[in-house]
C-alpha positions in Angstrom: -26.1 149.5 -91.0 -24.1 152.4 -92.5 -25.6 154.4 -95.3 -23.4 155.1 -98.4 -21.3 158.2 -98.0 -22.1 161.4 -99.9 -19.5 162.7 -102.2 -18.5 166.3 -102.2 -18.7 168.0 -105.7 -17.5 171.3 -104.8 -18.7 174.3 -102.7 -21.1 175.6 -105.3 -23.1 172.3 -105.6 -24.7 170.0 -103.0 -22.9 166.8 -102.3 -23.6 163.9 -104.5 -26.1 161.5 -102.9 -26.0 158.2 -104.8 -29.5 157.1 -103.4 -31.2 160.0 -105.1 -32.3 159.8 -108.8 -30.1 161.7 -111.1 -28.2 161.2 -114.4 -26.5 157.8 -114.1 -22.8 157.9 -113.3 -19.9 155.5 -112.5 -18.2 156.2 -109.1 -15.8 154.6 -106.7 -16.3 153.3 -103.2 -14.2 155.6 -100.9 -14.7 153.9 -97.4 -14.6 150.5 -95.8 -17.9 151.3 -94.1 -19.6 151.6 -97.5 -17.7 148.4 -98.7 -18.8 146.4 -95.7 -22.5 147.6 -95.6 -23.0 146.9 -99.4 -24.1 150.5 -99.6 -23.3 150.5 -103.4 -26.2 148.2 -104.1 -28.7 150.8 -102.5 -27.5 153.4 -105.0 -29.9 154.5 -107.7 -27.0 154.3 -110.1 -26.1 150.6 -109.5 -28.5 149.1 -112.2 -27.1 151.4 -114.9 -23.5 150.3 -114.0 -23.8 146.6 -115.0 -21.8 145.5 -117.9 -24.0 143.6 -120.4 -21.4 142.2 -122.7 -20.6 138.7 -121.4 -17.1 137.3 -121.3 -16.2 133.7 -121.8 -14.8 132.2 -118.5 -11.5 131.1 -120.1 -8.0 131.3 -118.6 -5.4 133.7 -120.1 -3.4 132.2 -123.0 -0.1 130.5 -122.2 2.1 133.1 -123.8 3.6 136.5 -122.9 0.7 138.9 -122.3 -0.1 142.6 -122.5 -1.7 144.4 -119.4 -2.8 148.0 -119.9 -3.5 150.0 -116.7 -5.7 153.0 -117.3 -4.6 156.1 -115.3 -6.2 159.1 -117.0 -6.3 162.3 -115.0 -7.5 160.4 -111.9 -10.2 158.5 -113.7 -14.1 159.0 -113.8 -14.0 161.8 -116.4 -16.0 161.6 -119.7 -16.3 157.9 -119.1 -18.3 158.4 -115.9 -21.4 159.2 -117.8 -22.9 155.7 -118.1 -25.5 156.6 -120.8 -22.8 158.6 -122.6 -21.4 162.1 -122.5 -21.3 165.1 -124.9 -17.5 165.3 -125.6 -16.6 164.0 -129.1 -13.0 164.2 -128.2 -13.1 162.1 -125.1 -10.2 159.8 -124.3 -10.6 156.3 -125.4 -8.6 153.1 -126.4 -9.3 151.3 -129.7 -6.4 149.1 -130.2 -7.8 146.2 -128.3 -6.2 143.6 -130.5 -2.9 144.4 -128.6 -4.3 143.9 -125.1 -5.1 140.9 -122.9 -5.9 142.6 -119.6 -7.2 146.1 -118.9 -7.1 147.6 -115.4 -9.2 150.6 -114.5 -7.1 152.7 -112.0 -7.8 155.5 -109.7 -6.4 156.5 -106.3 -9.8 155.8 -104.5 -10.1 152.8 -102.1 -12.3 150.7 -104.4 -12.1 151.6 -108.1 -15.0 150.2 -110.0 -14.5 150.2 -113.8 -17.2 152.2 -115.6 -19.3 149.7 -117.6 -18.4 151.4 -120.9 -14.8 150.1 -120.5 -16.0 146.6 -119.5 -18.4 146.4 -122.4 -16.0 147.4 -125.2 -13.1 145.3 -123.6 -15.2 142.2 -123.3 -16.5 142.6 -126.8 -12.8 142.4 -128.0 -11.9 139.5 -125.7 -10.1 141.6 -123.0 -10.5 140.9 -119.3 -11.2 144.0 -117.1 -9.9 144.5 -113.5 -10.9 147.1 -110.8 -8.4 148.4 -108.4 -8.2 148.0 -104.6 -5.6 150.5 -103.2 -4.3 151.5 -99.8 -1.8 154.4 -99.7 0.2 156.3 -97.0 -2.7 158.0 -95.3 -4.8 155.0 -95.0 -3.5 153.5 -91.7 -7.0 153.3 -90.1 -8.3 151.6 -93.1 -5.4 149.2 -93.0 -6.0 148.4 -89.4 -9.6 147.7 -89.9 -9.1 145.6 -93.0 -6.4 143.5 -91.4 -7.8 143.4 -87.9 -8.6 139.7 -87.9 -8.6 136.8 -90.3 -12.4 137.0 -90.4 -12.3 140.7 -91.3 -9.8 140.1 -94.1 -12.1 137.3 -95.5 -15.2 139.5 -95.2 -13.8 142.4 -97.2 -12.4 140.0 -99.9 -16.0 138.6 -100.2 -17.4 142.0 -100.6 -15.0 142.7 -103.5 -16.0 139.4 -105.1 -19.6 140.4 -104.8 -19.1 143.7 -106.6 -17.3 141.9 -109.4 -19.9 139.4 -110.1 -22.8 142.0 -109.8 -21.2 144.5 -112.1 -19.8 142.0 -114.6 -16.0 142.7 -114.6 -13.3 140.2 -114.1 -11.2 140.7 -111.0 -8.8 143.1 -109.1 -5.4 144.6 -108.9 -4.4 144.8 -105.3 -2.2 147.7 -104.5 -1.0 147.9 -100.9 1.3 151.0 -100.9 1.5 151.2 -97.1 3.8 149.7 -94.6 2.4 147.0 -92.3 3.0 145.8 -88.8 4.3 142.2 -88.5 1.2 140.8 -87.0 -0.8 142.1 -90.0 1.2 140.1 -92.6 -0.8 136.8 -92.1 -4.1 138.8 -92.3 -2.9 140.4 -95.6 -2.0 137.1 -97.1 -5.4 135.8 -96.0 -7.1 138.7 -97.7 -5.3 138.1 -101.0 -5.6 134.3 -100.9 -9.3 134.5 -99.9 -10.0 137.0 -102.6 -8.4 134.8 -105.3 -10.2 131.8 -104.1 -13.7 133.3 -103.8 -13.3 135.1 -107.2 -12.2 131.7 -108.9 -15.2 130.0 -107.3 -17.8 132.6 -108.2 -16.2 133.6 -111.5 -14.2 131.1 -113.4 -11.3 132.8 -115.4 -11.2 135.8 -113.1 -7.9 137.4 -112.0 -6.4 138.8 -108.8 -3.0 140.6 -109.5 -0.6 141.8 -106.8 1.2 145.0 -107.3 4.9 145.1 -106.3 4.9 147.5 -103.3 4.8 146.1 -99.7 7.1 143.2 -99.0 6.6 140.1 -96.9 8.2 141.7 -93.9 5.8 144.7 -94.0 8.0 147.2 -95.6 6.9 149.6 -98.3 9.8 148.7 -100.6 9.2 148.4 -104.4 11.5 145.5 -105.6 11.2 146.2 -109.4 11.5 142.4 -109.8 10.0 139.2 -108.6 12.0 137.9 -105.7 11.7 136.2 -102.3 10.4 139.5 -100.7 7.2 139.6 -102.9 6.9 136.0 -104.2 4.8 134.9 -101.2 2.0 137.2 -102.6 2.6 136.0 -106.1 2.2 132.4 -105.0 -1.4 133.0 -103.7 -2.8 135.0 -106.6 -2.8 135.0 -110.4 0.1 137.3 -111.1 2.3 140.2 -110.1 2.6 143.6 -111.6 6.2 144.6 -111.1 7.1 148.3 -110.4 8.7 150.3 -113.2 12.2 150.8 -112.0 13.7 147.5 -113.5 16.9 147.2 -115.3 17.8 145.3 -118.6 18.5 142.0 -116.8 15.7 142.1 -114.4 12.9 140.6 -116.5 15.1 137.5 -117.2 15.7 137.1 -113.5 12.0 137.5 -112.6 11.0 134.9 -115.2 13.5 132.5 -113.6 12.0 133.2 -110.1 8.6 132.5 -111.4 9.4 129.1 -112.9 6.5 127.7 -115.0 4.5 130.8 -114.2 6.7 133.4 -115.9 3.9 134.7 -118.0 2.1 135.8 -114.8 4.9 138.2 -114.3 3.9 141.7 -115.7 6.9 144.0 -115.9 5.7 147.6 -115.4 6.3 150.4 -118.0 5.3 154.0 -117.1 4.3 155.8 -120.3 5.0 159.1 -118.5 8.6 157.9 -118.1 8.9 158.3 -114.4 12.0 156.1 -113.7 10.9 153.5 -116.2 13.2 151.4 -118.5 13.7 153.1 -121.9 12.0 156.4 -120.8 8.4 155.7 -121.7 6.5 158.2 -124.0 7.5 157.7 -127.6 10.2 155.2 -126.4 7.9 152.8 -124.7 8.7 150.2 -127.3 12.4 150.0 -126.0 11.1 148.3 -122.9 8.6 146.2 -124.8 11.5 144.9 -127.0 13.4 143.7 -123.9 10.3 142.0 -122.5 9.6 140.3 -125.9 13.2 139.1 -126.1 13.0 137.7 -122.5 9.5 136.2 -123.2 7.9 138.0 -120.1 4.5 139.8 -119.9 4.2 143.6 -119.9 2.2 146.1 -117.9 1.7 149.5 -119.6 0.7 152.1 -117.1 -1.1 155.4 -118.2 -1.3 155.3 -122.0 -3.5 158.3 -121.5 -0.2 160.3 -121.6 -0.8 160.6 -125.3 -4.1 162.4 -124.5 -2.9 164.4 -121.5 0.4 165.5 -123.0 0.4 168.1 -125.8 1.3 166.4 -129.1 2.4 167.7 -132.4 -0.7 166.2 -134.1 -4.4 165.7 -133.2 -5.2 162.9 -130.6 -6.5 160.5 -133.2 -3.2 160.7 -135.2 -1.0 160.6 -132.1 -3.0 157.7 -130.6 -2.6 155.6 -133.6 1.1 156.5 -134.0 1.9 155.5 -130.4 0.0 152.1 -130.4 1.5 151.3 -133.8 4.9 151.4 -131.9 3.4 148.8 -129.4 2.1 146.7 -132.4 5.4 146.7 -134.1 7.2 145.6 -131.0 4.7 143.3 -129.4 2.4 142.0 -132.3 -1.4 141.3 -132.3 -2.7 139.2 -129.2 -6.4 139.2 -130.1 -8.2 137.7 -133.0 -11.7 138.3 -134.2 -14.2 137.2 -135.5 -14.3 134.0 -133.5 -18.0 133.6 -133.3 -21.1 134.4 -135.4 -22.9 136.6 -135.9 -20.1 139.2 -136.3 -20.8 142.8 -136.8 -18.8 146.0 -136.8 -19.7 149.6 -137.7 -16.1 150.6 -136.8 -17.5 153.1 -134.2 -14.8 154.3 -131.8 -17.4 155.3 -129.2 -17.5 159.0 -129.9 -18.6 161.2 -132.7 -20.5 164.3 -134.0 -23.7 162.7 -135.0 -25.6 159.3 -134.8 -27.0 157.3 -137.8 -29.2 154.2 -138.3 -29.2 152.5 -141.6 -27.6 155.5 -143.2 -30.1 158.1 -142.0 -28.9 160.6 -139.4 -31.0 160.5 -136.2 -29.0 162.9 -134.1 -26.7 165.8 -134.8 -25.5 166.1 -131.3 -21.8 165.4 -130.4 -21.3 162.5 -128.0 -19.1 159.9 -126.4 -19.9 156.4 -125.1 -17.3 153.6 -125.2 -20.1 151.1 -124.8 -21.1 151.8 -128.4 -17.6 151.1 -129.7 -17.8 148.5 -132.3 -15.1 145.8 -133.2 -12.0 147.8 -134.0 -10.2 147.3 -137.4 -6.4 146.8 -137.7 -6.1 148.8 -141.0 -2.8 147.5 -142.2 -1.8 147.6 -145.9 -1.3 143.8 -146.6 -1.0 143.7 -150.3 -0.8 146.1 -153.3 -0.4 145.8 -157.0 1.1 149.4 -156.8 2.8 151.4 -154.2 1.0 151.9 -151.0 -0.8 155.0 -152.0 -4.2 154.4 -150.2 -4.7 155.7 -146.7 -7.4 154.1 -144.4 -8.7 156.2 -141.5 -11.7 156.5 -139.3 -14.3 158.8 -140.8 -16.7 160.7 -138.6 -18.5 162.5 -141.4 -20.2 159.7 -143.6 -21.8 157.3 -141.2 -24.0 154.3 -141.9 -24.7 153.0 -138.3 -23.5 154.7 -135.1 -20.8 157.4 -135.3 -18.0 156.3 -137.6 -16.9 154.6 -140.8 -13.7 153.8 -142.6 -12.6 156.3 -145.3 -10.1 155.1 -148.0 -8.4 157.9 -149.8 -5.5 158.3 -152.1 -4.3 157.5 -155.7 -4.9 154.3 -157.5 -4.3 153.6 -161.2 -6.6 151.7 -163.5 -6.1 147.9 -163.2 -4.4 148.2 -159.9 -5.7 147.5 -156.4 -4.7 147.8 -152.8 -5.7 145.4 -150.0 -6.1 146.7 -146.4 -6.5 144.3 -143.5 -9.7 144.8 -141.4 -9.6 141.9 -139.0 -7.5 138.9 -138.2 -9.9 136.1 -137.4 -10.2 132.6 -136.0 -13.7 131.7 -137.3 -14.2 128.0 -138.0 -16.9 127.4 -140.6 -19.4 124.5 -140.9 -21.8 123.2 -143.3 -24.2 126.3 -143.1 -23.4 128.9 -145.7 -21.8 132.2 -144.6 -23.7 135.4 -145.4 -21.7 138.6 -145.7 -23.1 142.1 -146.0 -21.3 145.4 -146.2 -22.3 149.1 -146.9 -20.4 151.5 -148.9 -20.1 154.8 -150.6 -17.7 155.8 -153.4 -16.6 158.7 -155.7 -16.5 158.3 -159.6 -15.1 154.9 -160.5 -13.6 154.2 -157.0 -14.9 150.9 -156.0 -14.2 148.5 -152.9 -14.8 144.9 -152.2 -14.0 142.4 -149.4 -11.4 139.8 -149.6 -11.5 136.8 -147.2 -8.7 134.5 -146.5 -9.3 130.9 -145.4 -7.2 128.1 -144.2 -7.8 124.4 -143.8 -5.6 121.5 -142.8 -4.6 120.9 -146.4 -5.3 124.2 -148.3 -5.3 128.0 -148.4 -8.0 129.9 -150.3 -8.6 133.6 -151.0 -12.0 134.8 -152.0 -13.1 138.1 -153.2 -16.6 139.5 -152.8 -17.3 142.5 -155.1 -20.3 144.1 -156.9 -18.5 144.0 -160.2 -16.1 141.3 -161.4 -12.9 142.7 -163.0 -10.4 141.0 -165.3 -7.4 142.0 -163.0 -8.8 139.7 -160.2 -8.9 136.4 -162.1 -5.4 135.3 -161.3 -5.1 136.6 -157.7 -8.1 135.0 -156.0 -9.3 131.4 -155.6 -12.8 132.6 -156.5 -14.5 135.9 -157.2 -18.1 136.2 -156.1 -20.4 138.9 -157.4 -22.5 140.4 -154.7 -26.1 141.5 -155.0 -27.4 144.8 -154.0 -29.8 144.7 -151.0 -33.0 146.6 -151.7 -34.9 147.8 -148.5 -37.1 150.8 -147.8 -35.3 151.7 -144.6 -31.8 151.9 -146.2 -30.6 155.4 -147.2 -30.4 156.1 -150.9 -26.9 157.5 -150.2 -25.5 154.1 -149.4 -25.1 150.9 -151.3 -25.5 147.6 -149.3 -24.0 144.5 -150.9 -24.7 140.8 -150.0 -22.8 137.7 -150.8 -22.9 134.0 -149.8 -20.0 131.7 -149.1 -19.7 127.9 -148.6 -16.4 127.0 -146.9 -17.1 124.0 -144.8 -14.1 122.8 -142.7 -12.1 126.0 -143.3 -11.1 128.7 -140.8 -11.6 132.4 -141.7 -8.1 134.0 -140.9 -8.3 137.5 -142.5 -10.9 139.9 -143.7 -9.5 142.7 -146.0 -10.8 145.7 -147.8 -9.9 145.7 -151.5 -9.8 149.1 -153.2 -10.0 149.2 -157.0 -11.3 151.2 -159.9 -14.1 150.1 -162.2 -13.0 149.0 -165.6 -13.9 151.5 -168.5 -15.5 148.7 -170.6 -18.1 147.9 -167.9 -21.4 149.6 -169.0 -23.6 148.3 -166.1 -24.9 151.0 -163.6 -22.6 151.6 -160.7 -23.3 153.4 -157.4 -21.8 156.9 -157.3 -22.0 159.2 -154.2 -21.2 162.9 -153.9 -18.5 162.3 -151.2 -15.9 164.7 -150.0 -12.5 163.4 -149.0 -10.3 164.2 -145.9 -9.3 167.5 -147.5 -13.0 168.5 -148.2 -12.4 168.3 -152.0 -14.4 166.7 -154.7 -12.3 165.9 -157.7 -13.1 162.9 -160.0 -11.2 164.5 -162.9 -8.0 162.8 -162.0 -7.9 159.3 -163.4 -5.9 158.1 -160.3 -7.7 159.8 -157.5 -9.5 157.4 -155.2 -12.1 157.9 -152.4 -14.5 155.4 -150.9 -16.1 154.7 -147.5 -17.0 151.4 -145.8 -19.9 151.8 -143.4 -20.2 148.5 -141.8 -19.7 144.7 -142.2 -21.9 141.8 -141.0 -21.1 138.0 -141.0 -23.9 135.7 -140.1 -25.2 132.2 -141.1 -29.0 133.0 -141.4 -31.4 135.7 -142.2 -31.9 138.8 -140.0 -33.0 137.6 -136.5 -36.4 138.2 -135.2 -36.2 141.0 -132.5 -38.8 140.7 -129.9 -41.7 143.0 -130.8 -43.7 145.4 -128.6 -46.0 142.8 -127.4 -43.1 140.8 -125.8 -42.2 143.5 -123.4 -43.3 145.1 -120.2 -42.3 148.8 -120.1 -42.7 150.9 -116.9 -41.8 154.3 -115.5 -41.0 153.8 -111.8 -39.8 157.5 -111.3 -41.3 160.6 -112.7 -40.5 164.2 -111.6 -41.9 167.4 -113.1 -40.2 170.8 -112.7 -42.1 174.0 -113.8 -40.4 176.8 -115.4 -41.3 180.5 -115.7 -41.5 180.3 -119.6 -44.6 178.1 -119.3 -42.8 175.0 -120.4 -42.0 172.2 -117.8 -39.0 169.8 -117.6 -39.3 166.1 -116.9 -37.0 163.6 -115.2 -38.0 160.1 -115.8 -36.7 156.5 -115.3 -37.9 154.0 -117.9 -37.4 150.3 -117.5 -38.3 147.4 -119.7 -38.1 143.6 -119.6 -39.2 140.6 -121.7 -42.4 139.0 -120.5 -41.0 135.5 -120.9 -37.7 136.4 -119.0 -35.7 134.7 -121.6 -32.1 135.7 -122.2 -32.2 137.1 -125.7 -28.6 136.9 -126.9 -29.6 138.5 -130.3 -29.9 141.9 -128.5 -27.0 144.3 -128.3 -28.4 147.7 -127.2 -31.5 149.9 -127.2 -32.0 153.3 -128.9 -34.4 155.5 -126.9 -36.8 158.1 -128.6 -39.4 160.4 -127.5 -42.4 161.9 -129.5 -44.0 165.1 -127.9 -47.5 164.6 -129.1 -49.2 168.0 -129.6 -52.5 168.7 -128.1 -55.4 168.1 -130.6 -53.0 166.7 -133.2 -55.2 166.7 -136.2 -53.6 168.9 -138.9 -50.9 167.6 -141.3 -48.5 170.1 -139.9 -49.1 168.8 -136.3 -48.3 165.4 -137.4 -45.2 166.4 -139.2 -44.0 167.8 -135.9 -44.7 164.7 -134.0 -41.5 163.0 -135.1 -39.3 160.8 -132.8 -36.5 162.6 -131.1 -33.4 160.5 -130.3 -32.6 160.6 -126.6 -29.8 158.2 -126.4 -28.6 154.6 -126.2 -29.0 152.0 -123.3 -27.0 148.9 -122.8 -29.1 147.8 -119.9 -32.8 147.5 -119.6 -33.2 151.0 -118.1 -32.8 154.6 -119.3 -32.9 157.9 -117.4 -34.2 161.0 -119.0 -33.0 164.2 -117.3 -34.4 167.8 -117.8 -36.5 167.0 -120.9 -38.1 170.2 -121.9 -41.8 169.7 -122.6 -43.8 172.6 -124.4 -47.2 173.7 -122.8 -48.9 172.4 -126.0 -47.8 168.8 -125.5 -50.5 166.5 -124.4 -48.6 163.2 -124.4 -45.1 161.8 -124.4 -44.5 158.6 -126.2 -41.1 156.9 -125.2 -40.0 154.3 -127.7 -37.3 151.7 -127.1 -35.8 150.4 -130.3 -34.2 147.0 -130.0 -31.0 146.5 -131.9 -29.4 143.2 -132.6 -25.8 142.0 -132.3 -25.6 141.6 -136.0 -26.3 145.3 -136.6 -30.1 144.9 -137.3 -32.5 147.4 -135.8 -36.2 147.1 -135.1 -38.7 149.3 -137.0 -40.0 151.9 -134.6 -43.5 150.8 -135.4 -42.7 147.4 -133.9 -40.6 148.6 -130.9 -41.8 148.6 -127.2 -43.0 152.0 -126.0 -44.7 153.7 -123.0 -47.0 156.7 -123.2 -47.1 159.3 -120.5 -50.3 161.3 -120.4 -49.4 164.9 -119.4 -53.0 166.0 -118.7 -53.3 166.5 -114.9 -49.6 166.3 -114.3 
């Protein structure tokens, strides 16, 4: 049986051997031999590459859809670091409410999506596909793949096995190579068997054919659905049409598809290479045509915004580009749909990390697995001009690496509403508990307004820490929240709690409401020494407004019980010490943990990993102060790899702690968390 191929990483470094322990990465499969032999599953990296955010096995909605095909500088860049990288400006997508299907693409034979993309896409209700591609130089691969009907079936089953093991949702099949006539039946068998095996093993999965080779074996992009590529369309879940279509093509392709017109995804290349409308900042021109003809879209390479020099920073340019898509296409995802619902608005990158308002790391980082539910941030209603800007803030952070800053001008007795989320959450008899954290300058205040719909009625409720006169006529009910007092919460943040009873209603919108405290209110209010986007602190202006929303939690019960230390088995199956001339040593260690009762605890979202370097003879007060937990990183599977950890010679023991964090934003006290001690003496 073939061993997995090594991957060259350049002349100055040894080839990457996936079987050897090293910092976990995501990587593709480059040969049919590795695919056939299941070599990937022998990799040290395989357990780290599993997506842990489950996806409901539901079919795609019966409407026009949005497929987005990632093609960012060849793939496997900052996103390859499974446990997170160090680039705070790494490429990412956060407009998931505009997307139905996400394809991770590279020019390798088998492109496996890095788990960070699958985790965040699934969190937002988006299906994720890998890519199987054959291009011009792959004739030997083609001949082996399509040698017999049996070989075609076997390779299809290998792809299915990878999908179910890693937790993504299917494949884009891109056969950009001409075929011999006797190979056509075997290609059809490959596609058909892949679709059938995927549907059998993973209900709701997708196999999508790319418009390239035709039924007569010619590499001839049709730029439409027609009789030359429809035989492949008929045996899978859809077709991704090439980019060179004309204005009347979508309508003709929809007619050719009949009742399956929404399974036709018309390609748009954002780089503008032969694409209708020219792509780039005119991508919406093509989308407008597809919306008019009621056909699905496939946007290729939205990373153009990142790769191409823009007039503004990436954050601003990305929002501007996706807002064109939103204006043309509209929202396709709604959340919250289920409880508990939690968002810290984290985009999956930042300059530091916080827990409960306290900073635990000042290191820059990126990890899309840590991305929270992403807000829409539309101004929906204002009693004055739209003078409040909402933007992602990477300075003041309650949990994770980001928050929402609200900045601008706002006169007394006026307010502005900004939409956070568009939901489809049906409520029952159990009361809904809502919590949110905030900071504010001067008399700047914020609350949350919630919109509800029943079969007979609409209601709009406001939750706020201080009831104002100007709200009385604009809301069905104003609920005064209480301040949560807890020793773990940073004094720099105010956490508010409210309770709602709306049996039989659907929660349709969650909005931020920005307002100013009335002058006649004498009760104490929370004031924080914040700086705004322009790094100024000015409360002298009666209309200047600045506040920060740190997170939001919706649940129907009290904080869940996270499994304590006694519930876990923690092990270290791999340990490697490396001496250094300075007298210190470095440690590589793999730590694993699992629950003793083997239950699937759906309350767990991720794990924060810490180390304490216990000094030898730790008796003095100073020694104990130095023995503080050092944040190492975050895990989304039950394993973490520590690489090149510097251990001073005075250290007698290392204590690794795994802090369990819940899906509702709760986190375990470190004293209650599972841990493992590594005695250094004799090592």
